[in-house]
C-alpha positions, -999 to +999 in steps of 0.1 A: +000-001-003+028+022+006+045+019-027+012+032-040+010+059-022+046+066-031+042+064-069+011+088-063+034+117-045+057+109-074+034+115-103+019+144-082+053+158-079+065+154-111+035+161-133+036+196-138+075+194-143+067+173-176+043+208-186+076+221-195+092+190-213+077+193-244+098+197-276+099+236-287+103+237-328+121+261-339+111+283-373+144+293-389+157+295-429+192+302-437+200+324-470+234+327-486+236+355-510+270+354-533+286+374-555+307+358-586+329+382-602+332+353-627+295+350-636+285+389-626+258+370-606+241+374-576+243+334-564+216+327-538+214+296-517+178+294-490+176+265-472+142+262-456+129+231-437+104+205-455+077+200-436+074+239-424+072+249-462+046+217-471+022+233-440+026+267-461+021+258-495-011+236-481-024+264-464-021+295-486-026+276-521-041+243-507-013+226-525-007+196-506+024+193-519+039+158-503+077+170-514+110+146-518+082+121-519+077+097-551+038+120-547+055+149-551+030+172-574+038+188-601+026+220-592+051+223-565+077+239-584+058+269-594+036+273-565+074+275-545+086+292-570+054+318-572+054+319-534+091+331-532+092+362-556+058+377-533+083+371-499+123+373-508+131+404-525+165+417-536+178+452-543+210+465-557+215+498-552+181+504-539+165+490-570+144+457-570+158+430-588+141+399-608+158+367-603+157+335-623+147+306-602+170+277-611+153+250-590+156+231-554+170+198-541+166+181-507+189+179-483+174+152-454+143+173-440+157+207-457+145+222-491+178+234-506+164+266-535+188+282-559+183+314-573+205+334-594+202+374-607+224+377-638+241+409-651+251+426-619+282+440-623+307+446-599+319+484-603+278+497-602+272+481-565+272+503-539+247+480-517+228+451-517+196+447-494+173+420-488+141+411-481+134+380-467+094+374-449+097+332-459+072+316-434+066+349-416+032+352-422+025+312-411+045+316-384+049+349-359+084+327-344+104+324-379+138+340-383+153+339-418+192+344-413+206+358-443+249+362-449+255+381-477+293+384-496+303+402-521+345+399-525+360+405-489+329+423-475+304+404-450+275+408-439+246+388-414+213+392-407+183+379-387+156+387-399+119+386-383+088+393-392+088+433-379+123+441-391+124+415-422+149+438-444+187+438-443+212+459-459+250+457-469+270+490-481+296+493-500 
């Protein structure tokens, strides 16, 4: 009988502590913007969690994308590109730039997207700004880390819903 009483006491003692033991999910993406002198282009690689992006595609467009599976929607690339164009902007010298969506691939639970802005002469660049609102419309806790590298100049930003733009001046 004492063992039952002891078990009850332990459950009552530790039950409140279990409320704080749940796993916390982090919402983050990492984007690298690198200038290629050879190509006179800004090359952009963005890494985003697959499950977060799938949830976004379902919520925003009603697309059950099933990314990185044999059943991946044929519409997935078009909607990924459409969404990125609305939420990821790059400015050179204060002017928004058009970019090419080169495609995507998967790396574990990450979707890696490749973008490129061509025809950017190094001599004319005075500033590069990145506005990254990817997934902030679905997840208030979303953080988008952006690294910009041009020549030997590097700058990194953590962009959030309330502060979604970072700039590198030369």
